[in-house]
mmCIF file of the C-alpha atoms, coordinates in Angstrom:
data_MODEL
# 
_entry.id   MODEL 
# 
loop_
_atom_site.group_PDB 
_atom_site.id 
_atom_site.type_symbol 
_atom_site.label_atom_id 
_atom_site.label_alt_id 
_atom_site.label_comp_id 
_atom_site.label_asym_id 
_atom_site.label_entity_id 
_atom_site.label_seq_id 
_atom_site.pdbx_PDB_ins_code 
_atom_site.Cartn_x 
_atom_site.Cartn_y 
_atom_site.Cartn_z 
_atom_site.occupancy 
_atom_site.B_iso_or_equiv 
_atom_site.pdbx_formal_charge 
_atom_site.auth_seq_id 
_atom_site.auth_comp_id 
_atom_site.auth_asym_id 
_atom_site.auth_atom_id 
_atom_site.pdbx_PDB_model_num 
ATOM 1   C CA . MET A 1 1   ? -10.624 5.909   9.663   1.00 0.00 ? 1   MET A CA 1 
ATOM 2   C CA . LEU A 1 2   ? -12.786 6.351   12.721  1.00 0.00 ? 2   LEU A CA 1 
ATOM 3   C CA . ASN A 1 3   ? -11.507 9.910   13.082  1.00 0.00 ? 3   ASN A CA 1 
ATOM 4   C CA . ILE A 1 4   ? -12.353 10.608  9.431   1.00 0.00 ? 4   ILE A CA 1 
ATOM 5   C CA . THR A 1 5   ? -15.825 9.131   9.917   1.00 0.00 ? 5   THR A CA 1 
ATOM 6   C CA . LEU A 1 6   ? -16.454 11.199  13.038  1.00 0.00 ? 6   LEU A CA 1 
ATOM 7   C CA . LYS A 1 7   ? -15.935 14.386  10.990  1.00 0.00 ? 7   LYS A CA 1 
ATOM 8   C CA . TYR A 1 8   ? -19.320 13.646  9.436   1.00 0.00 ? 8   TYR A CA 1 
ATOM 9   C CA . ILE A 1 9   ? -21.145 13.932  12.760  1.00 0.00 ? 9   ILE A CA 1 
ATOM 10  C CA . PRO A 1 10  ? -23.339 15.911  12.886  1.00 0.00 ? 10  PRO A CA 1 
ATOM 11  C CA . PHE A 1 11  ? -24.536 15.532  9.317   1.00 0.00 ? 11  PHE A CA 1 
ATOM 12  C CA . ASP A 1 12  ? -23.122 18.436  7.357   1.00 0.00 ? 12  ASP A CA 1 
ATOM 13  C CA . SER A 1 13  ? -23.074 18.703  3.590   1.00 0.00 ? 13  SER A CA 1 
ATOM 14  C CA . ASN A 1 14  ? -20.056 20.996  3.577   1.00 0.00 ? 14  ASN A CA 1 
ATOM 15  C CA . THR A 1 15  ? -17.442 19.259  5.729   1.00 0.00 ? 15  THR A CA 1 
ATOM 16  C CA . ALA A 1 16  ? -14.235 17.348  5.029   1.00 0.00 ? 16  ALA A CA 1 
ATOM 17  C CA . PHE A 1 17  ? -14.363 15.509  1.655   1.00 0.00 ? 17  PHE A CA 1 
ATOM 18  C CA . LEU A 1 18  ? -17.839 16.861  0.927   1.00 0.00 ? 18  LEU A CA 1 
ATOM 19  C CA . GLN A 1 19  ? -16.374 20.353  0.564   1.00 0.00 ? 19  GLN A CA 1 
ATOM 20  C CA . ILE A 1 20  ? -15.044 19.359  -2.861  1.00 0.00 ? 20  ILE A CA 1 
ATOM 21  C CA . LYS A 1 21  ? -18.201 17.426  -3.791  1.00 0.00 ? 21  LYS A CA 1 
ATOM 22  C CA . GLN A 1 22  ? -20.683 20.303  -3.722  1.00 0.00 ? 22  GLN A CA 1 
ATOM 23  C CA . THR A 1 23  ? -21.630 19.809  -7.386  1.00 0.00 ? 23  THR A CA 1 
ATOM 24  C CA . GLU A 1 24  ? -22.790 16.284  -6.539  1.00 0.00 ? 24  GLU A CA 1 
ATOM 25  C CA . VAL A 1 25  ? -24.308 17.258  -3.175  1.00 0.00 ? 25  VAL A CA 1 
ATOM 26  C CA . ASN A 1 26  ? -26.382 20.000  -4.815  1.00 0.00 ? 26  ASN A CA 1 
ATOM 27  C CA . GLY A 1 27  ? -26.967 18.375  -8.209  1.00 0.00 ? 27  GLY A CA 1 
ATOM 28  C CA . ILE A 1 28  ? -27.673 14.699  -7.422  1.00 0.00 ? 28  ILE A CA 1 
ATOM 29  C CA . LYS A 1 29  ? -30.550 14.422  -4.964  1.00 0.00 ? 29  LYS A CA 1 
ATOM 30  C CA . PRO A 1 30  ? -29.656 11.115  -3.278  1.00 0.00 ? 30  PRO A CA 1 
ATOM 31  C CA . TYR A 1 31  ? -25.876 11.758  -3.258  1.00 0.00 ? 31  TYR A CA 1 
ATOM 32  C CA . LEU A 1 32  ? -25.569 13.033  0.317   1.00 0.00 ? 32  LEU A CA 1 
ATOM 33  C CA . PHE A 1 33  ? -27.794 10.292  1.761   1.00 0.00 ? 33  PHE A CA 1 
ATOM 34  C CA . ILE A 1 34  ? -25.902 7.576   -0.131  1.00 0.00 ? 34  ILE A CA 1 
ATOM 35  C CA . PHE A 1 35  ? -22.566 9.124   0.804   1.00 0.00 ? 35  PHE A CA 1 
ATOM 36  C CA . TYR A 1 36  ? -23.452 8.885   4.497   1.00 0.00 ? 36  TYR A CA 1 
ATOM 37  C CA . ILE A 1 37  ? -24.620 5.290   4.050   1.00 0.00 ? 37  ILE A CA 1 
ATOM 38  C CA . HIS A 1 38  ? -21.239 4.504   2.517   1.00 0.00 ? 38  HIS A CA 1 
ATOM 39  C CA . VAL A 1 39  ? -19.186 6.255   5.195   1.00 0.00 ? 39  VAL A CA 1 
ATOM 40  C CA . TYR A 1 40  ? -20.915 4.589   8.126   1.00 0.00 ? 40  TYR A CA 1 
ATOM 41  C CA . SER A 1 41  ? -21.349 1.142   6.605   1.00 0.00 ? 41  SER A CA 1 
ATOM 42  C CA . ALA A 1 42  ? -17.735 1.075   5.409   1.00 0.00 ? 42  ALA A CA 1 
ATOM 43  C CA . ILE A 1 43  ? -16.355 1.908   8.873   1.00 0.00 ? 43  ILE A CA 1 
ATOM 44  C CA . PHE A 1 44  ? -18.470 -0.908  10.320  1.00 0.00 ? 44  PHE A CA 1 
ATOM 45  C CA . SER A 1 45  ? -17.151 -3.252  7.618   1.00 0.00 ? 45  SER A CA 1 
ATOM 46  C CA . LEU A 1 46  ? -13.568 -2.393  8.551   1.00 0.00 ? 46  LEU A CA 1 
ATOM 47  C CA . LEU A 1 47  ? -14.164 -2.900  12.262  1.00 0.00 ? 47  LEU A CA 1 
ATOM 48  C CA . ALA A 1 48  ? -16.067 -6.143  11.716  1.00 0.00 ? 48  ALA A CA 1 
ATOM 49  C CA . GLY A 1 49  ? -13.470 -7.444  9.281   1.00 0.00 ? 49  GLY A CA 1 
ATOM 50  C CA . PHE A 1 50  ? -10.644 -6.983  11.766  1.00 0.00 ? 50  PHE A CA 1 
ATOM 51  C CA . THR A 1 51  ? -12.379 -9.386  14.152  1.00 0.00 ? 51  THR A CA 1 
ATOM 52  C CA . GLN A 1 52  ? -13.070 -12.109 11.620  1.00 0.00 ? 52  GLN A CA 1 
ATOM 53  C CA . PHE A 1 53  ? -9.537  -13.375 11.079  1.00 0.00 ? 53  PHE A CA 1 
ATOM 54  C CA . ASN A 1 54  ? -8.717  -13.739 14.775  1.00 0.00 ? 54  ASN A CA 1 
ATOM 55  C CA . SER A 1 55  ? -8.000  -17.441 15.345  1.00 0.00 ? 55  SER A CA 1 
ATOM 56  C CA . LYS A 1 56  ? -8.943  -17.265 19.043  1.00 0.00 ? 56  LYS A CA 1 
ATOM 57  C CA . LEU A 1 57  ? -12.333 -15.805 18.186  1.00 0.00 ? 57  LEU A CA 1 
ATOM 58  C CA . LEU A 1 58  ? -12.879 -18.414 15.485  1.00 0.00 ? 58  LEU A CA 1 
ATOM 59  C CA . LYS A 1 59  ? -11.961 -21.271 17.813  1.00 0.00 ? 59  LYS A CA 1 
ATOM 60  C CA . ASN A 1 60  ? -13.428 -20.133 21.135  1.00 0.00 ? 60  ASN A CA 1 
ATOM 61  C CA . TYR A 1 61  ? -16.427 -18.059 20.026  1.00 0.00 ? 61  TYR A CA 1 
ATOM 62  C CA . PRO A 1 62  ? -17.755 -19.419 16.728  1.00 0.00 ? 62  PRO A CA 1 
ATOM 63  C CA . VAL A 1 63  ? -21.206 -17.905 17.339  1.00 0.00 ? 63  VAL A CA 1 
ATOM 64  C CA . ILE A 1 64  ? -19.692 -14.425 17.597  1.00 0.00 ? 64  ILE A CA 1 
ATOM 65  C CA . HIS A 1 65  ? -17.682 -15.048 14.411  1.00 0.00 ? 65  HIS A CA 1 
ATOM 66  C CA . LYS A 1 66  ? -20.825 -16.205 12.622  1.00 0.00 ? 66  LYS A CA 1 
ATOM 67  C CA . THR A 1 67  ? -22.919 -13.274 13.878  1.00 0.00 ? 67  THR A CA 1 
ATOM 68  C CA . ILE A 1 68  ? -20.345 -10.624 12.979  1.00 0.00 ? 68  ILE A CA 1 
ATOM 69  C CA . GLY A 1 69  ? -19.779 -12.382 9.648   1.00 0.00 ? 69  GLY A CA 1 
ATOM 70  C CA . LYS A 1 70  ? -23.483 -12.207 8.811   1.00 0.00 ? 70  LYS A CA 1 
ATOM 71  C CA . LEU A 1 71  ? -23.557 -8.525  9.738   1.00 0.00 ? 71  LEU A CA 1 
ATOM 72  C CA . TYR A 1 72  ? -20.473 -7.908  7.584   1.00 0.00 ? 72  TYR A CA 1 
ATOM 73  C CA . PHE A 1 73  ? -22.085 -9.778  4.674   1.00 0.00 ? 73  PHE A CA 1 
ATOM 74  C CA . LEU A 1 74  ? -25.357 -7.832  4.948   1.00 0.00 ? 74  LEU A CA 1 
ATOM 75  C CA . THR A 1 75  ? -23.588 -4.502  5.398   1.00 0.00 ? 75  THR A CA 1 
ATOM 76  C CA . VAL A 1 76  ? -21.291 -4.966  2.404   1.00 0.00 ? 76  VAL A CA 1 
ATOM 77  C CA . LEU A 1 77  ? -23.901 -6.409  0.024   1.00 0.00 ? 77  LEU A CA 1 
ATOM 78  C CA . PHE A 1 78  ? -26.769 -4.096  0.878   1.00 0.00 ? 78  PHE A CA 1 
ATOM 79  C CA . LEU A 1 79  ? -25.080 -0.882  1.997   1.00 0.00 ? 79  LEU A CA 1 
ATOM 80  C CA . ALA A 1 80  ? -21.335 -0.407  1.574   1.00 0.00 ? 80  ALA A CA 1 
ATOM 81  C CA . ALA A 1 81  ? -20.651 -1.878  -1.883  1.00 0.00 ? 81  ALA A CA 1 
ATOM 82  C CA . PRO A 1 82  ? -23.807 -0.509  -3.593  1.00 0.00 ? 82  PRO A CA 1 
ATOM 83  C CA . SER A 1 83  ? -23.251 2.950   -2.102  1.00 0.00 ? 83  SER A CA 1 
ATOM 84  C CA . GLY A 1 84  ? -19.576 2.752   -3.149  1.00 0.00 ? 84  GLY A CA 1 
ATOM 85  C CA . PHE A 1 85  ? -20.716 1.912   -6.672  1.00 0.00 ? 85  PHE A CA 1 
ATOM 86  C CA . PHE A 1 86  ? -23.032 4.938   -6.727  1.00 0.00 ? 86  PHE A CA 1 
ATOM 87  C CA . ILE A 1 87  ? -20.377 7.288   -5.345  1.00 0.00 ? 87  ILE A CA 1 
ATOM 88  C CA . GLY A 1 88  ? -17.785 5.799   -7.717  1.00 0.00 ? 88  GLY A CA 1 
ATOM 89  C CA . LEU A 1 89  ? -19.878 6.927   -10.681 1.00 0.00 ? 89  LEU A CA 1 
ATOM 90  C CA . SER A 1 90  ? -19.060 10.529  -9.790  1.00 0.00 ? 90  SER A CA 1 
ATOM 91  C CA . ALA A 1 91  ? -15.549 10.056  -8.377  1.00 0.00 ? 91  ALA A CA 1 
ATOM 92  C CA . ASN A 1 92  ? -12.994 12.826  -8.573  1.00 0.00 ? 92  ASN A CA 1 
ATOM 93  C CA . GLY A 1 93  ? -10.235 12.305  -11.098 1.00 0.00 ? 93  GLY A CA 1 
ATOM 94  C CA . GLY A 1 94  ? -12.370 11.614  -14.130 1.00 0.00 ? 94  GLY A CA 1 
ATOM 95  C CA . PHE A 1 95  ? -12.945 8.447   -16.102 1.00 0.00 ? 95  PHE A CA 1 
ATOM 96  C CA . TYR A 1 96  ? -10.003 6.395   -14.741 1.00 0.00 ? 96  TYR A CA 1 
ATOM 97  C CA . SER A 1 97  ? -10.904 7.060   -11.118 1.00 0.00 ? 97  SER A CA 1 
ATOM 98  C CA . LYS A 1 98  ? -14.537 6.249   -11.808 1.00 0.00 ? 98  LYS A CA 1 
ATOM 99  C CA . VAL A 1 99  ? -13.575 2.937   -13.424 1.00 0.00 ? 99  VAL A CA 1 
ATOM 100 C CA . SER A 1 100 ? -11.371 2.106   -10.455 1.00 0.00 ? 100 SER A CA 1 
ATOM 101 C CA . PHE A 1 101 ? -13.964 2.826   -7.769  1.00 0.00 ? 101 PHE A CA 1 
ATOM 102 C CA . VAL A 1 102 ? -16.775 1.108   -9.657  1.00 0.00 ? 102 VAL A CA 1 
ATOM 103 C CA . THR A 1 103 ? -14.538 -1.946  -10.180 1.00 0.00 ? 103 THR A CA 1 
ATOM 104 C CA . LEU A 1 104 ? -13.585 -1.906  -6.509  1.00 0.00 ? 104 LEU A CA 1 
ATOM 105 C CA . SER A 1 105 ? -17.230 -1.879  -5.416  1.00 0.00 ? 105 SER A CA 1 
ATOM 106 C CA . LEU A 1 106 ? -18.145 -4.691  -7.816  1.00 0.00 ? 106 LEU A CA 1 
ATOM 107 C CA . LEU A 1 107 ? -15.239 -6.849  -6.655  1.00 0.00 ? 107 LEU A CA 1 
ATOM 108 C CA . TRP A 1 108 ? -16.053 -6.142  -3.008  1.00 0.00 ? 108 TRP A CA 1 
ATOM 109 C CA . PHE A 1 109 ? -19.649 -7.234  -3.619  1.00 0.00 ? 109 PHE A CA 1 
ATOM 110 C CA . TYR A 1 110 ? -18.584 -10.328 -5.586  1.00 0.00 ? 110 TYR A CA 1 
ATOM 111 C CA . PHE A 1 111 ? -15.915 -11.522 -3.133  1.00 0.00 ? 111 PHE A CA 1 
ATOM 112 C CA . THR A 1 112 ? -18.267 -11.065 -0.184  1.00 0.00 ? 112 THR A CA 1 
ATOM 113 C CA . LEU A 1 113 ? -21.106 -12.883 -1.918  1.00 0.00 ? 113 LEU A CA 1 
ATOM 114 C CA . GLN A 1 114 ? -18.789 -15.735 -2.913  1.00 0.00 ? 114 GLN A CA 1 
ATOM 115 C CA . GLY A 1 115 ? -17.478 -15.978 0.653   1.00 0.00 ? 115 GLY A CA 1 
ATOM 116 C CA . PHE A 1 116 ? -21.034 -16.304 1.917   1.00 0.00 ? 116 PHE A CA 1 
ATOM 117 C CA . LEU A 1 117 ? -21.959 -18.896 -0.718  1.00 0.00 ? 117 LEU A CA 1 
ATOM 118 C CA . LYS A 1 118 ? -18.822 -20.936 0.028   1.00 0.00 ? 118 LYS A CA 1 
ATOM 119 C CA . ILE A 1 119 ? -19.573 -21.160 3.743   1.00 0.00 ? 119 ILE A CA 1 
ATOM 120 C CA . LYS A 1 120 ? -23.177 -22.108 2.974   1.00 0.00 ? 120 LYS A CA 1 
ATOM 121 C CA . SER A 1 121 ? -21.817 -25.023 0.935   1.00 0.00 ? 121 SER A CA 1 
ATOM 122 C CA . LYS A 1 122 ? -19.436 -25.872 3.843   1.00 0.00 ? 122 LYS A CA 1 
ATOM 123 C CA . ASN A 1 123 ? -16.300 -25.008 1.855   1.00 0.00 ? 123 ASN A CA 1 
ATOM 124 C CA . ILE A 1 124 ? -14.357 -23.376 4.687   1.00 0.00 ? 124 ILE A CA 1 
ATOM 125 C CA . GLN A 1 125 ? -11.098 -22.948 2.747   1.00 0.00 ? 125 GLN A CA 1 
ATOM 126 C CA . GLN A 1 126 ? -12.698 -21.101 -0.177  1.00 0.00 ? 126 GLN A CA 1 
ATOM 127 C CA . HIS A 1 127 ? -14.893 -19.142 2.260   1.00 0.00 ? 127 HIS A CA 1 
ATOM 128 C CA . ARG A 1 128 ? -11.766 -17.903 4.012   1.00 0.00 ? 128 ARG A CA 1 
ATOM 129 C CA . GLU A 1 129 ? -10.050 -17.042 0.719   1.00 0.00 ? 129 GLU A CA 1 
ATOM 130 C CA . PHE A 1 130 ? -12.993 -15.035 -0.594  1.00 0.00 ? 130 PHE A CA 1 
ATOM 131 C CA . MET A 1 131 ? -13.433 -13.253 2.717   1.00 0.00 ? 131 MET A CA 1 
ATOM 132 C CA . LEU A 1 132 ? -9.739  -12.337 2.708   1.00 0.00 ? 132 LEU A CA 1 
ATOM 133 C CA . ARG A 1 133 ? -10.273 -10.850 -0.740  1.00 0.00 ? 133 ARG A CA 1 
ATOM 134 C CA . SER A 1 134 ? -13.386 -9.059  0.479   1.00 0.00 ? 134 SER A CA 1 
ATOM 135 C CA . PHE A 1 135 ? -11.553 -7.556  3.415   1.00 0.00 ? 135 PHE A CA 1 
ATOM 136 C CA . ALA A 1 136 ? -8.688  -6.506  1.132   1.00 0.00 ? 136 ALA A CA 1 
ATOM 137 C CA . MET A 1 137 ? -11.288 -4.440  -0.728  1.00 0.00 ? 137 MET A CA 1 
ATOM 138 C CA . ALA A 1 138 ? -12.659 -2.989  2.517   1.00 0.00 ? 138 ALA A CA 1 
ATOM 139 C CA . PHE A 1 139 ? -9.126  -2.188  3.654   1.00 0.00 ? 139 PHE A CA 1 
ATOM 140 C CA . SER A 1 140 ? -8.645  -0.064  0.537   1.00 0.00 ? 140 SER A CA 1 
ATOM 141 C CA . ALA A 1 141 ? -10.226 2.780   2.507   1.00 0.00 ? 141 ALA A CA 1 
ATOM 142 C CA . ILE A 1 142 ? -7.094  2.798   4.644   1.00 0.00 ? 142 ILE A CA 1 
ATOM 143 C CA . THR A 1 143 ? -4.489  2.050   1.989   1.00 0.00 ? 143 THR A CA 1 
ATOM 144 C CA . LEU A 1 144 ? -5.862  4.734   -0.335  1.00 0.00 ? 144 LEU A CA 1 
ATOM 145 C CA . ARG A 1 145 ? -5.269  7.336   2.361   1.00 0.00 ? 145 ARG A CA 1 
ATOM 146 C CA . LEU A 1 146 ? -1.846  5.930   3.182   1.00 0.00 ? 146 LEU A CA 1 
ATOM 147 C CA . TRP A 1 147 ? -0.760  6.097   -0.463  1.00 0.00 ? 147 TRP A CA 1 
ATOM 148 C CA . LYS A 1 148 ? -2.145  9.625   -0.664  1.00 0.00 ? 148 LYS A CA 1 
ATOM 149 C CA . VAL A 1 149 ? 0.091   10.778  2.205   1.00 0.00 ? 149 VAL A CA 1 
ATOM 150 C CA . ILE A 1 150 ? 3.144   8.997   0.770   1.00 0.00 ? 150 ILE A CA 1 
ATOM 151 C CA . LEU A 1 151 ? 2.695   10.355  -2.756  1.00 0.00 ? 151 LEU A CA 1 
ATOM 152 C CA . VAL A 1 152 ? 2.021   13.911  -1.603  1.00 0.00 ? 152 VAL A CA 1 
ATOM 153 C CA . TYR A 1 153 ? 5.099   13.789  0.615   1.00 0.00 ? 153 TYR A CA 1 
ATOM 154 C CA . LEU A 1 154 ? 7.350   12.382  -2.120  1.00 0.00 ? 154 LEU A CA 1 
ATOM 155 C CA . PHE A 1 155 ? 6.058   13.977  -5.322  1.00 0.00 ? 155 PHE A CA 1 
ATOM 156 C CA . GLN A 1 156 ? 3.443   16.710  -4.622  1.00 0.00 ? 156 GLN A CA 1 
ATOM 157 C CA . PRO A 1 157 ? 1.282   15.701  -7.624  1.00 0.00 ? 157 PRO A CA 1 
ATOM 158 C CA . SER A 1 158 ? -1.716  17.760  -8.665  1.00 0.00 ? 158 SER A CA 1 
ATOM 159 C CA . PRO A 1 159 ? -4.872  16.805  -6.715  1.00 0.00 ? 159 PRO A CA 1 
ATOM 160 C CA . MET A 1 160 ? -6.647  15.170  -9.663  1.00 0.00 ? 160 MET A CA 1 
ATOM 161 C CA . ASP A 1 161 ? -3.535  13.249  -10.749 1.00 0.00 ? 161 ASP A CA 1 
ATOM 162 C CA . LEU A 1 162 ? -3.142  12.094  -7.170  1.00 0.00 ? 162 LEU A CA 1 
ATOM 163 C CA . TYR A 1 163 ? -6.745  10.962  -7.038  1.00 0.00 ? 163 TYR A CA 1 
ATOM 164 C CA . GLN A 1 164 ? -6.400  8.939   -10.247 1.00 0.00 ? 164 GLN A CA 1 
ATOM 165 C CA . ILE A 1 165 ? -3.311  7.202   -8.909  1.00 0.00 ? 165 ILE A CA 1 
ATOM 166 C CA . VAL A 1 166 ? -4.551  6.426   -5.399  1.00 0.00 ? 166 VAL A CA 1 
ATOM 167 C CA . SER A 1 167 ? -7.913  5.221   -6.678  1.00 0.00 ? 167 SER A CA 1 
ATOM 168 C CA . TRP A 1 168 ? -6.015  2.236   -8.116  1.00 0.00 ? 168 TRP A CA 1 
ATOM 169 C CA . LEU A 1 169 ? -3.240  1.963   -5.512  1.00 0.00 ? 169 LEU A CA 1 
ATOM 170 C CA . GLY A 1 170 ? -5.859  1.788   -2.783  1.00 0.00 ? 170 GLY A CA 1 
ATOM 171 C CA . TRP A 1 171 ? -7.000  -1.693  -3.771  1.00 0.00 ? 171 TRP A CA 1 
ATOM 172 C CA . ILE A 1 172 ? -4.808  -3.377  -6.399  1.00 0.00 ? 172 ILE A CA 1 
ATOM 173 C CA . PRO A 1 173 ? -1.762  -3.905  -4.126  1.00 0.00 ? 173 PRO A CA 1 
ATOM 174 C CA . ASN A 1 174 ? -4.105  -5.180  -1.392  1.00 0.00 ? 174 ASN A CA 1 
ATOM 175 C CA . LEU A 1 175 ? -5.580  -7.750  -3.744  1.00 0.00 ? 175 LEU A CA 1 
ATOM 176 C CA . LEU A 1 176 ? -2.170  -8.785  -5.080  1.00 0.00 ? 176 LEU A CA 1 
ATOM 177 C CA . LEU A 1 177 ? -0.843  -9.274  -1.544  1.00 0.00 ? 177 LEU A CA 1 
ATOM 178 C CA . ILE A 1 178 ? -3.866  -11.355 -0.561  1.00 0.00 ? 178 ILE A CA 1 
ATOM 179 C CA . GLU A 1 179 ? -3.523  -13.478 -3.697  1.00 0.00 ? 179 GLU A CA 1 
ATOM 180 C CA . LEU A 1 180 ? 0.157   -14.038 -2.900  1.00 0.00 ? 180 LEU A CA 1 
ATOM 181 C CA . TYR A 1 181 ? -0.751  -14.985 0.678   1.00 0.00 ? 181 TYR A CA 1 
ATOM 182 C CA . ILE A 1 182 ? -3.451  -17.418 -0.516  1.00 0.00 ? 182 ILE A CA 1 
ATOM 183 C CA . PHE A 1 183 ? -1.032  -18.919 -3.046  1.00 0.00 ? 183 PHE A CA 1 
ATOM 184 C CA . LYS A 1 184 ? 1.648   -19.416 -0.375  1.00 0.00 ? 184 LYS A CA 1 
ATOM 185 C CA . GLN A 1 185 ? -0.869  -20.956 2.045   1.00 0.00 ? 185 GLN A CA 1 
ATOM 186 C CA . LYS A 1 186 ? -1.962  -23.459 -0.610  1.00 0.00 ? 186 LYS A CA 1 
ATOM 187 C CA . ASN A 1 187 ? 1.629   -24.401 -1.434  1.00 0.00 ? 187 ASN A CA 1 
ATOM 188 C CA . LYS A 1 188 ? 2.942   -24.932 2.094   1.00 0.00 ? 188 LYS A CA 1 
# 
């Protein structure tokens, strides 16, 4: 993901994924600015999220956990999820892809907000569960690309069919796995 993000330095409106988004880049004034907000805030969200479930960090450095958690919360709620929503409105693959990406951004926002509200009310268990869900949504950036490679290798679907499929596979399996994990943790 970091390698993909670095392709957008320096800012160029005709590089990597943006090469197939020229209609949006040229036709929707804020698209490029919001796209870059999404790319850079999402990579931060992924990096921050990886640190948050480390038990040693939680136990030995609670201030660092809290600080990174606040930054994650602010980044997702004010940058990454809203920019994902905006970009989702013009996603490749048509209506079904748009619905998927908009739903993903709304769930990411909701789970993150709920995680924040649960820790504010001192409900650590529900805070952890909602933050796991939130990170499952963030992690969709990775799983979407993984599914893309797998499906192209196995089936060589048309690009727009592929995009419709991976737009859903990027996050639904993540959420199902997290829900299964939460269920198993509760029933130990």
